[in-house]
C-alpha positions in Angstrom: 0.0 0.0 0.0 1.6 3.2 -1.2 0.5 6.5 0.2 0.0 9.3 -2.2 1.3 12.1 0.0 4.5 13.6 -1.6 3.9 12.8 -5.3 4.1 9.0 -5.0 7.4 9.1 -3.3 6.2 8.1 0.2 5.5 4.6 1.3 4.2 2.9 4.5 6.4 0.2 5.9 3.8 -2.4 4.8 3.6 -0.9 1.4 7.3 -0.8 0.9 7.7 -4.5 2.1 4.9 -5.6 -0.3 6.4 -3.7 -3.3 10.1 -3.5 -2.5 11.0 -4.0 -6.2 8.9 -1.0 -7.1 10.4 1.1 -4.3 13.9 0.3 -5.6 12.9 1.0 -9.2 11.5 4.4 -8.3 14.5 5.2 -6.1 16.6 5.2 -9.3 14.7 8.3 -10.3 14.0 10.0 -7.0 14.4 9.4 -3.2 11.6 7.3 -1.7 10.5 8.0 1.9 9.3 5.1 4.0 7.1 6.2 6.9 6.4 4.5 10.2 3.3 5.5 12.2 2.8 8.3 9.8 6.2 9.9 10.3 9.2 9.7 7.9 11.5 7.0 9.0 14.0 6.2 6.2 14.8 7.3 2.7 15.8 4.9 0.0 18.1 6.3 -2.7 19.9 4.8 -5.7 23.4 3.5 -5.1 24.6 6.2 -7.6 23.0 9.0 -5.5 24.4 7.5 -2.3 27.9 7.5 -3.9 27.5 11.2 -4.9 26.4 12.2 -1.4 29.1 10.3 0.5 32.1 10.8 -1.9 35.1 12.5 -0.3 35.7 15.9 -1.8 39.3 16.7 -1.5 41.7 16.4 1.4 41.8 18.1 4.8 44.8 20.1 3.5 42.8 21.3 0.5 39.9 22.3 2.7 42.1 24.3 5.0 43.9 26.0 2.1 40.5 27.0 0.7 39.3 28.5 4.0 38.2 32.1 3.9 40.1 32.6 7.1 43.4 31.7 5.4 45.8 34.7 5.8 43.4 36.5 8.2 46.3 37.0 10.7 44.4 35.5 13.6 46.2 35.6 17.0 45.4 32.2 18.4 47.0 31.5 21.8 46.7 28.4 23.8 45.4 28.7 27.4 47.9 27.6 30.0 45.5 27.0 32.8 46.2 24.4 35.4 44.2 21.1 35.0 41.1 20.7 37.0 41.2 18.6 40.2 39.0 15.6 39.5 39.4 13.9 42.8 36.3 13.9 45.0 
């Protein structure tokens, strides 16, 4: 049983179980939301979409070099406080 709320992209758990192949097929075109107790629970996306969303985009060094704060002449100093006494 598919719900028709969000342009046929939202499924109940029971509907998704009954029509898993269709959920997967439609996920190739657009994310499919599976609801539990009327609330969004999970989203099914294509493997290609997942790869795009989770792909590493450059290294940490590249990220830091591209920072808008690079060359901002910030005066960062470390605090030299004594450690807290954790004994009770």
